[in-house]
N, C-alpha and C positions, 0 to 999 in steps of 0.2 A: 504493500500500500504506500503510495507516495507521501512524502512528508508534507504536512500542511504548512503553508507559508505563514509568516507572522502578520501580514497585512492583507486586506481584501484586494483582489485584483479586479480592476474594472476596465473593460475595453475603452480605448480612446474615443470611439464614436458613440458610446452609450451615454445617454443623458439621464441622470437620476432625477426623478420628479421632486417637487417641493414636499409632497406628502412623505416620501421615503426619507428625505433629509430631516424633516420634523420628527419622524419616528426615531431615527438615530439620536437626534438631540434630546428627545424625551427620555430615552433609555439611559444616555450618558448623564443627564441631569439627575434622574432618580437614583442612579448608582452613586453619584458623588454626594447626594444628600443623605442617603441611608447609610452608606458605608464610608463616612468621612474619616480620613486617617488610615484607611486600608487601601492597598494597591490592588486594583481590579485587573484581571488578565483578560485576554481576548475570549476564551471560552465563557467566562462569566458574563461578558457583554453580550455574547451570542445567546446565552440562556435568557437574559433580560429581554432581548429583542424577540425571541421566540415566545416568551410569556406575554409580551405586549401585543404581538400580532396574531398569536394563535396558529402559526404555521408550523409545518413539520421542520425538523432540524435540517440544516444544510451543511455540507462538508465545507471546510474552510477553503479548500482549493478550488471550489466551484466559483465561476464568475458571478458577480452580482448583477442582477437585472432589475428593471423597474417592476416586473411582475412579482418577483420574490420579496422585494422590500415594499411593504405597504404600511400606511399609518394605522395604528390601532383603532378599531372601531369602538366608539363609546357605547355604553349601554343606554340605548334610546328607548327605554321602556319604563313601566311603573314597577319595576322589580323592587321589593322591600318597601313599597310605598302604597299599601292598600287603601289607606284613608284618602290620600291625594287622588288616587284613581276613582274612588267612590264620589268624591266631591266634584271632580271634573265631569264625570258621567252624569251625575245628578244635576249639575248646573246647566249643562247643555240640554239635557232631556226636559227639564222644567221650562227652560227658556223657549224651546221649540213648541212644547205643549201650550204654553201661554200665548204664543203667537198663533198657533193653529186654532185654538179655542176662543180667540179674541177676548182674552181676559187680562191683557197687559195693563189696563187702567187700574187694576187692583194692586199693583206692585210699586207704584211711585207715590210720593207724598207732596201735596200742596199744603203748606203750613197754615195759610189763612182759612182755607175751606175745609180740608180734611181733619185738621187738628183743632183749630179754634172754633169753627162754626158747627161742624157735624160730630165732633168728638170721636172720630174713627181711630182710636188708639191701637186697634189691632193691626193697623198698617205698620206700626213700629216693628212688629215681629215678622211681617210679610215682605217688607221692601228689599231685604237682602237675599231672597230665595232665588231670584232669576234676574236676567237683564231683558231689556225691551228692544234691543236692536242687535243685529248680527255682528257688527264691528266690536261691540263691547264683549260679546260672548267669545269671539276669536281671541282678543287680546287678554281676556281674563283666563281662558284655558291655557294660553301660552305662558302666562305668568305663573299659574299654579303648577304647570308642568316643569318649569325651570326651578321652582322652589321645592320640588319633591325631595331635594337633598336634606332639607331641614327635618323631614320625617325620618329619613334614614339615619340621621344623627341621634334623634330623640327616641325613636321607636313609635309605633302607632298609638299606643295608649296615651303617652304624654302629648303627642301632637294633636290627637282628637280632643283631649281635655283643653288644650290651649285654644283650639278653634271655637269650642263652645263658650269658654269664658270671654274671649275677645268678641265673639258675635253678640253675646248678651250686653256687653258694655257699649259696643258700637251701634247697637240698635237704639239706644236712648240718647247718647251724647251728641252725635251729629245733628239730629232733628232739634234737640234742645238749643244747640248753638245757632242753628238757622232761625229758630224762633226768636232768639235774642237779637240777631243781626238784621232781621227783616224790617223792623220799623226804623232802623238806623241807616238803611241803604235804599230807601224808597222802593221796597219790594223786590230788590235784586236777589236777595237770599230767601226766596220763597219756595223754590222747587228742589226737592230732594230726590235725585234719580234712583231708579231701582238698581239692585246689584250688590254683591258682596265686596265692593271695592275697599271699604275700611278693613275687612278681615284680611284681604290679600296684602294690604300694606302693613298690617300687623305681623304677618308672616315674613314680609320683606324686611322688616326691622330685625327679625331674628336672623335672617339670611345675611344681612349687612353686618351684624355684630359677631356672628359665630363662624361664618364661612370665609376663609382667607382667599385672596386672589391667587391665581396660579402664575400669571405673568402680567407685565405692563408693556404698553407700546405708546409711541408718540405720533401724533398727526402734526407734522411741522408745517408752519407757514413761512419759515425763513429759508435761506439758502442752505444747501447741503454742505457739510464740511469738506475740505478745509476752507474756512472763512472766518473773518474777524467779527462778524455780526453775532450778537448773542442769540441763543436759541429762543424761538417764540413758537408756541404751538399748544397743543392740548394733549395731556397725558391721560391715557385710558388704560383699562385692564380688561381681563376676560369676563368680568362681571358687569361691564358697562352696558352692554346691549340688554341685559335683563332689567336694569334700572330704566333704560329708555322705553322698553315695552310697557313697564308699569307706569311710567310718567305719561305716556300717550294714553293709557287707560284712564288716568286721573283727569286728563284734560278734555276728554270726549264730551262731557256734559257739565262744564264748569258753570258757575262756581260751586254748585252742590257737590259734584264729584271731587273737587279739590278739598272742600271742607271734610268730606268723609275720608279721603286719603290721608290728610294731615292728622285727623283724630286716630285713625288706625295705626299710623306710624308712632304716635305718642303712646298709645295703649300698648303696643308691642315693646317699646323701650321701658315703659313703666312696669310691665310684667317681668321683664328681664332684670331691671334694676332694683326690684324689691320695693317699689313705691306702692304697689297695690297691696291690699291686705294679704297676710300670709296664708289665710284659709283659701283664698282664690288661687294663689300660686301653687299651693300644695295639693289642691283638689285633683283627683284623678277619676276617670270613668271606671266602672267595673270592668274587670279583665275580659269577661265573656262577651262584652259588647264590641270589642275589637278583635275577637278571634283568639284570645289568649285564655288559658285555663290554669287553675291553681295546680292541677296535677302535673302539667308540663313544667311549670316553674319549680315545683318541688323535685321533679325528676332531674332537672338541670342542676339544682343545688346539691342533690344527692350524688350525681356524677362528679361534680366538682369536689365534694367532700372526699369521695373515694380516691380521686386522683391525688389530692393533697395528702391523704393518709398513706397512699402508696409511695409518694415522693419522700415523705418523712421516714417511712420504714426503710427505703433504700438508702437515705442519708445516714440513718442510724447504723445500718449494716456496714456502710463504707467508712464511717468515722470511728466506731468503737464497738465491735461485737463483744470483745472481752469485757469491757466495762459494763455492758448491758447484762451479760451473763452473771457477773459478780453481783450486780444489783438484784437480779432475780434470786440468787442464792441468799443474799442478805434478807430479802423479804421472806423467803422460806424459813429462815432461822428465827424469825420473830415469834414470840410466844403468843398464846391466845389473848392474854390480857393486853399486850401491846397493840395487837390488831384492833381490839375493841376500842381502846383509847384513841387510836389513830382515826377510826371511823367517826367517833364523836367529835374529834377535833376538826375534821374536814367538814362535818355538817354544820358546826358552829362558825 
């Protein structure tokens, strides 16, 4: 078998695509971050590349082609995010049903007529159930899909509990603010649009605080270096487009949607910063409502306990079998009276 060269051999006429280059960059970046201070060899880098792309291993002496080097495909599904999937499907389904049944007029709020005149307070609980136009449904579904990482970090039970708490708070606070601002703005703040925009921005606040950015890039308006002019431009990250989608959603039916988005953002940060009552922050849904069971949790803890006991036993064997045997012999040499006294001492 021929000896594998130390470097990849690429034909001069072959052009490696940008996706393949980014794949190699991601592999080298993750290797340098995770194994800082250790020297990584070529086989280790190949293993990282294979793990990232999911392709079969290649011999090192084989030529590199654009077909064999592909960028890793992200998980574009609702995997490990059942609550987000249910919210997206429910939001789209209810919005379509409200449009087909011609009942969209039940889901928005006019402060002067619905609240002050006719006392239709049930609209406070109904206005966040759906949207009344297709553009808002599209951007809300995209925003929730991008924010599914928050559920993956927290778990479905905590995420569902947060959604319920934030929806209860945002059901009352934005219409109350609109009712205060309406007489001060000549009726401008009179319409509260339908849709869970405040809840989405509450989740976006958690995404902003808990999820770090992967990379940053600059959109320059100055000349490219080398130049004596200082850099002028805009610095963005991989999270910027998610903020832009949510911002567009907040501006679709302003000023009511802007008020709801601002309240949702503040509620999210208040929940995270401990400003809200501790009972609301610590409250959780029953486990069976999100598909979790006490038996499964107890089985997980039992398996963890057994693994820890096994590790402790192995450590004890490797560190001092003779000392353990001497201890057992000392226990056997105790008299009956000493054993009874020791039991009472442990109990007390």
